[in-house]
C-alpha positions as CSV (number, residue, x, y, z in Angstrom):
1,X,68.3,134.3,108.7
2,X,70.0,130.9,107.7
3,X,68.7,131.3,104.0
4,X,70.5,134.7,103.9
5,X,73.6,133.4,105.3
6,X,73.7,130.9,102.9
7,X,73.0,133.4,100.0
8,X,75.8,135.2,101.1
9,X,77.8,132.5,101.0
10,X,77.1,131.7,97.7
11,X,77.7,135.1,96.6
12,X,80.9,134.7,98.0
13,X,82.0,131.9,96.5
14,X,80.9,133.2,93.3
15,X,83.6,135.9,93.2
16,X,86.3,134.4,95.5
17,X,89.0,131.7,94.4
18,X,89.5,129.4,97.4
19,X,92.9,128.1,98.1
20,X,92.8,124.4,99.7
21,X,95.4,123.4,101.6
22,X,95.9,119.9,102.4
23,X,98.5,117.8,104.2
24,X,98.7,114.3,104.4
25,X,99.9,113.2,107.9
26,X,101.2,109.9,108.0
27,X,103.8,107.5,109.6
28,X,104.0,103.6,108.8
29,X,104.9,101.3,111.4
30,X,107.9,99.8,110.2
31,X,109.3,96.1,110.2
32,X,111.9,94.6,111.9
33,X,115.2,93.2,109.7
34,X,113.4,89.8,109.7
35,X,115.3,87.1,108.7
36,X,114.7,83.6,107.7
37,X,116.0,82.1,111.1
38,X,113.1,84.5,112.7
39,X,110.6,82.5,111.0
40,X,108.4,80.3,113.3
41,X,109.9,81.9,116.1
42,X,107.3,84.2,117.6
43,X,109.4,87.3,116.7
44,X,107.6,90.7,116.7
45,X,107.1,91.8,113.0
46,X,107.3,95.6,114.0
47,X,110.3,97.4,115.2
48,X,109.2,99.9,118.3
49,X,112.6,101.2,118.8
50,X,113.1,102.3,115.2
51,X,109.7,103.6,114.9
52,X,109.7,105.7,117.9
53,X,113.3,106.9,116.7
54,X,111.3,108.2,113.4
55,X,108.4,109.6,115.5
56,X,110.5,111.4,117.8
57,X,112.5,113.2,115.1
58,X,109.5,114.4,112.9
59,X,107.5,115.3,116.0
60,X,110.3,117.4,117.2
61,X,111.4,118.8,113.6
62,X,107.9,118.9,112.1
63,X,104.7,118.3,113.9
64,X,105.1,120.0,116.9
65,X,106.2,123.4,115.4
66,X,103.9,123.3,112.6
67,X,100.7,122.6,114.5
68,X,101.6,125.1,116.8
69,X,101.9,127.6,114.1
70,X,98.6,126.7,112.5
71,X,96.9,127.0,115.8
72,X,98.6,130.8,116.0
73,X,97.7,131.5,112.7
74,X,93.9,130.3,113.0
75,X,94.0,132.7,115.8
76,X,95.9,135.9,114.4
77,X,93.6,135.6,111.2
78,X,90.3,135.2,113.2
79,X,89.5,131.8,111.4
80,X,90.7,133.0,107.8
81,X,93.5,130.3,107.7
82,X,92.0,127.1,107.2
83,X,93.7,123.8,106.5
84,X,92.7,120.2,105.6
85,X,94.5,117.4,107.2
86,X,94.8,113.6,106.3
87,X,95.7,111.7,109.2
88,X,96.2,108.0,109.1
89,X,95.3,105.4,111.8
90,X,98.8,104.2,111.9
91,X,100.1,107.4,112.8
92,X,97.5,108.0,115.5
93,X,98.2,104.7,116.9
94,X,101.8,105.8,117.1
95,X,101.1,109.0,118.8
96,X,99.0,107.6,121.5
97,X,101.9,105.1,122.6
98,X,104.7,108.0,122.3
99,X,103.7,111.4,121.6
100,X,99.9,112.2,123.0
101,X,100.6,115.7,122.9
102,X,100.3,116.1,119.3
103,X,96.9,114.2,119.6
104,X,96.0,117.2,122.0
105,X,97.1,119.9,119.7
106,X,95.1,118.1,116.6
107,X,92.1,118.3,119.1
108,X,92.8,122.1,120.0
109,X,92.9,122.9,116.2
110,X,89.8,120.6,115.5
111,X,87.9,122.7,117.9
112,X,88.3,125.7,116.0
113,X,86.1,124.7,112.9
114,X,89.1,125.8,110.7
115,X,90.6,122.4,110.2
116,X,88.9,119.4,108.6
117,X,89.9,115.9,108.3
118,X,89.6,114.1,105.1
119,X,88.3,110.3,105.0
120,X,91.2,107.8,104.5
121,X,92.0,104.3,104.3
122,X,92.9,103.4,108.4
123,X,96.4,101.7,107.5
124,X,97.4,103.9,104.5
125,X,97.1,100.9,102.3
126,X,96.4,99.8,98.8
127,X,93.3,98.0,99.3
128,X,91.2,99.8,96.8
129,X,93.4,97.9,94.1
130,X,92.9,94.6,95.7
131,X,89.8,94.3,97.9
132,X,86.7,96.2,97.8
133,X,85.5,95.0,101.1
134,X,88.7,95.3,102.9
135,X,88.6,99.0,101.4
136,X,85.4,99.6,102.8
137,X,86.1,98.3,106.3
138,X,89.5,100.3,106.8
139,X,87.5,103.6,105.5
140,X,84.9,103.0,108.2
141,X,87.5,102.1,110.8
142,X,89.2,105.5,110.0
143,X,85.8,107.7,110.2
144,X,85.2,106.2,113.7
145,X,88.5,107.2,114.7
146,X,88.0,110.8,113.4
147,X,84.5,110.9,115.1
148,X,86.0,109.6,118.2
149,X,89.0,112.0,118.4
150,X,88.0,114.9,116.8
151,X,84.0,114.8,116.6
152,X,84.0,115.2,112.7
153,X,82.4,112.8,110.0
154,X,84.7,113.1,107.1
155,X,83.0,114.6,104.1
156,X,85.6,114.6,101.2
157,X,87.8,111.1,100.9
158,X,91.5,110.9,100.1
159,X,92.8,107.7,99.0
160,X,96.4,106.3,99.8
161,X,98.8,108.4,97.8
162,X,96.0,110.0,96.2
163,X,95.0,107.0,94.1
164,X,92.2,107.8,91.8
165,X,90.4,105.6,89.1
166,X,86.8,105.9,88.1
167,X,85.7,102.5,89.5
168,X,86.6,103.9,92.9
169,X,83.6,106.6,92.6
170,X,80.8,104.3,93.6
171,X,82.6,102.6,96.5
172,X,83.3,106.0,98.0
173,X,80.0,107.5,97.4
174,X,78.2,104.7,99.1
175,X,80.5,105.3,102.2
176,X,78.7,108.5,102.3
177,X,81.2,111.0,101.0
178,X,80.2,113.7,98.6
179,X,84.2,114.7,97.1
180,X,87.3,113.0,96.5
181,X,90.7,114.9,95.9
182,X,93.0,113.8,93.0
183,X,96.1,114.6,91.1
184,X,95.6,117.1,88.3
185,X,97.3,115.0,85.7
186,X,98.0,117.2,82.8
187,X,97.3,114.4,80.0
188,X,93.9,113.8,81.8
189,X,93.0,117.3,81.9
190,X,94.2,117.7,78.2
191,X,94.2,121.6,78.2
192,X,91.5,122.1,80.9
193,X,92.5,123.8,84.0
194,X,93.3,121.9,87.3
195,X,92.0,124.8,89.4
196,X,88.2,123.9,89.2
197,X,86.0,121.3,90.8
198,X,85.1,118.3,88.3
199,X,82.6,115.3,88.6
200,X,83.3,111.7,88.3
201,X,81.9,109.9,85.1
202,X,79.1,108.4,87.2
203,X,78.5,111.9,88.6
204,X,78.5,110.7,92.2
205,X,81.4,112.6,93.3
206,X,83.3,116.0,92.8
207,X,86.7,116.1,92.7
208,X,89.0,118.7,93.9
209,X,92.3,118.5,92.0
210,X,95.8,119.1,93.1
211,X,97.6,121.7,91.2
212,X,101.1,120.2,91.3
213,X,103.0,122.9,89.8
214,X,102.4,125.2,92.9
215,X,102.3,122.3,95.5
216,X,105.3,121.2,94.3
217,X,107.1,124.7,94.6
218,X,106.6,124.3,98.2
219,X,106.6,120.4,98.8
220,X,109.9,119.9,96.7
221,X,111.4,122.9,95.2
222,X,111.3,125.2,98.1
223,X,115.0,124.8,99.6
224,X,116.5,124.1,96.2
225,X,119.0,126.9,95.2
226,X,119.1,125.5,91.8
227,X,115.5,126.2,91.1
228,X,114.9,129.6,89.2
229,X,112.2,130.2,91.6
230,X,114.6,130.3,94.8
231,X,114.1,131.7,97.2
232,X,110.4,131.6,97.4
233,X,109.2,134.2,99.5
234,X,105.3,134.5,100.8
235,X,105.1,137.7,99.0
236,X,106.3,136.0,95.6
237,X,104.1,132.8,96.1
238,X,100.9,135.0,97.0
239,X,101.6,136.7,93.9
240,X,101.7,133.5,92.0
241,X,98.5,132.6,93.3
242,X,96.8,135.8,92.7
243,X,97.8,135.5,89.1
244,X,96.6,131.9,89.1
245,X,92.9,132.9,90.5
246,X,91.8,134.4,87.0
247,X,89.5,131.6,85.7
248,X,90.1,129.5,88.7
249,X,87.6,128.3,91.4
250,X,89.8,126.4,93.7
251,X,93.7,126.1,93.8
252,X,94.4,123.0,95.7
253,X,97.8,122.5,97.3
254,X,98.3,119.3,98.6
255,X,101.4,117.9,100.0
256,X,103.1,116.1,103.0
257,X,103.1,117.5,106.5
258,X,106.5,116.9,107.0
259,X,107.2,119.5,104.1
260,X,107.6,121.6,107.0
261,X,110.7,120.9,109.0
262,X,111.6,117.7,107.8
263,X,111.7,117.7,103.9
264,X,112.5,121.4,104.4
265,X,114.5,122.1,107.5
266,X,113.7,125.2,109.8
267,X,116.9,126.9,108.5
268,X,115.5,127.0,105.2
269,X,113.1,129.6,106.1
270,X,110.2,127.2,105.5
271,X,108.3,128.0,108.8
272,X,108.8,131.8,108.4
273,X,107.5,131.2,104.9
274,X,104.1,129.7,106.2
275,X,104.0,132.1,109.1
276,X,103.7,135.2,106.8
277,X,101.7,133.6,103.9
278,X,98.0,134.1,105.1
279,X,99.0,137.7,105.4
280,X,100.6,138.1,102.1
281,X,97.6,136.4,100.4
282,X,95.1,138.7,102.3
283,X,96.5,141.6,100.5
284,X,95.2,140.1,97.4
285,X,91.6,140.9,96.5
286,X,89.2,137.7,95.7
287,X,91.4,134.9,97.3
288,X,90.9,133.1,100.5
289,X,91.6,129.8,102.3
290,X,88.9,127.3,102.4
291,X,87.8,123.7,103.5
292,X,87.5,120.9,101.1
293,X,83.7,120.4,102.1
294,X,82.9,124.2,101.6
295,X,84.7,124.1,98.4
296,X,82.8,120.9,97.1
297,X,79.5,122.1,98.0
298,X,79.6,125.7,97.1
299,X,81.3,125.3,93.6
300,X,79.6,123.4,90.3
301,X,81.6,121.1,88.4
302,X,83.1,122.3,85.1
303,X,83.2,119.0,83.3
304,X,83.9,115.5,83.8
305,X,87.4,114.1,85.4
306,X,88.0,110.4,84.2
307,X,90.6,108.2,84.6
308,X,90.2,104.2,83.9
309,X,93.6,103.6,85.0
310,X,94.8,104.6,88.8
311,X,96.6,107.7,89.0
312,X,98.4,108.8,92.1
313,X,100.4,112.0,92.7
314,X,103.8,110.2,92.7
315,X,106.6,111.3,90.6
316,X,106.4,112.3,87.0
317,X,104.6,109.5,85.8
318,X,101.4,109.7,88.2
319,X,101.0,106.1,88.1
320,X,101.3,103.1,90.5
321,X,104.9,102.2,89.9
322,X,106.5,103.6,93.0
323,X,104.5,100.7,94.7
324,X,103.7,98.0,92.2
325,X,106.2,98.3,89.4
326,X,108.7,95.4,90.0
327,X,108.3,91.6,90.7
328,X,109.2,92.0,94.3
329,X,106.6,94.5,95.0
330,X,103.8,92.8,92.9
331,X,104.6,89.1,94.1
332,X,104.5,90.3,97.7
333,X,101.2,92.5,97.5
334,X,99.4,89.7,95.3
335,X,100.3,87.1,98.1
336,X,99.5,89.4,101.1
337,X,95.8,90.1,99.8
338,X,95.5,86.3,98.4
339,X,95.2,85.6,102.5
340,X,92.3,88.0,103.1
341,X,89.6,85.2,103.7
342,X,91.8,82.9,105.8
343,X,92.8,86.1,108.0
344,X,89.2,87.2,108.4
345,X,88.6,83.7,110.1
346,X,91.6,84.6,112.6
347,X,90.6,88.1,114.3
348,X,93.9,88.1,116.5
349,X,95.9,88.3,113.3
350,X,94.1,91.0,111.4
351,X,95.8,94.0,112.8
352,X,99.2,92.8,111.8
353,X,97.8,91.8,108.4
354,X,96.3,95.3,108.0
355,X,99.4,97.1,109.3
356,X,101.3,95.0,106.4
357,X,99.0,96.7,103.9
358,X,100.6,100.1,104.5
359,X,102.0,101.2,101.1
360,X,105.1,102.4,102.5
361,X,106.1,98.7,102.9
362,X,105.9,98.5,98.8
363,X,107.7,101.8,98.6
364,X,110.8,100.6,100.0
365,X,110.9,98.0,97.7
366,X,110.9,100.5,94.6
367,X,113.8,99.7,92.3
368,X,113.3,102.7,89.7
369,X,114.3,106.2,89.9
370,X,111.9,108.6,90.5
371,X,111.7,112.5,91.2
372,X,110.9,112.3,94.7
373,X,112.9,109.5,95.9
374,X,115.3,111.6,97.7
375,X,112.6,113.4,100.2
376,X,111.2,110.1,101.2
377,X,114.5,108.4,101.7
378,X,114.6,110.4,105.1
379,X,112.0,107.7,106.6
380,X,113.5,104.7,104.8
381,X,114.9,102.4,107.3
382,X,116.7,100.0,104.7
383,X,119.9,100.3,102.5
384,X,118.3,99.1,99.5
385,X,115.0,97.7,98.1
386,X,116.2,94.0,98.4
387,X,116.5,94.2,102.2
388,X,112.9,95.9,102.4
389,X,111.8,92.7,100.3
390,X,113.5,90.1,102.4
391,X,112.3,91.3,105.6
392,X,108.8,91.6,104.4
393,X,108.8,88.2,102.6
394,X,109.9,86.4,105.7
395,X,107.4,88.4,107.8
396,X,104.7,86.9,105.2
397,X,106.0,83.5,105.5
398,X,105.9,83.7,109.3
399,X,102.3,84.9,108.9
400,X,101.4,82.1,106.4
401,X,102.9,79.6,109.0
402,X,100.6,80.6,111.8
403,X,97.6,80.6,109.5
404,X,98.3,77.0,108.7
405,X,98.5,75.8,112.1
């Protein structure tokens, strides 16, 4: 009987195109405006008042209505609507403190079997670029969190900011993952479709790629009246997906969860768009929503996807320059990871150190202009990147002072 079901499933995937919806769900713990006069004064690093303010806002505008809508859509479609969520540990910790009802909602939809949690770095860090040991520890911490809260063991990995490079594959596969998601960078694909499963060069992982054109139509362009595709209706988008399905195995739609309600406010029609999208997609044959692990297990790779340099899903360059471009970013990142051995011998400092690894801190120091900067500015607590650098560097100096005692 099980074999028959499996064969049916393989036949279904042979003729179907999967739509893999992935939402990154993350909020950092922002720092206080830490001055040089705070160093050595036992001043707390993190701004609870500011963090609660931002979390209250995003819960009201985005998390609560979107999760409720996802639960409704799963019920209405009898399980036909499926989503993949990358929820960071830094967000979960804040939800535990101030909005446990969101954790309950996440648990409710997890029980449906229509929601899958990807593996992440617990602190949404850049550890994969600096420390293999720290990277593994954070991934294992996150796995334990997903098991404890949602009774799931992630099978597919999503690195912070979709950072991918070939040498990441053995690290991720050794941690038990069978797949990873990445940006469908055009100059790497070199004319090949992003709408397929690929392999890492060592053939240890399968890769599902982000279709950035279709993802950004929702994530960035949805409410832009200057965009030639505006207004984006569910009927129109479902038609675009249907047209894209030809020759496609999987269409990866990856975006921030805050797309719904925060990046695009309710009055733009973003919630109406999402609520009617499953119905409109169901009107087209041979296309359906699927979980990433099902995609990974059901499709054979079409070839190798290889990038020796790190790529991300950020801006038009798809590189690390949003986080590690200027002197301020590079200096603080190197200093932060240079004290790893000392920190590991001071367990009571580890949690602070790891929170300082969150990629957002380096993003706030970015001085270049990039395409999606205005979207993320919603959650930037600083007037300019130099303020971000000063606060962060002063916090590091305080931490170094504690380590020298």
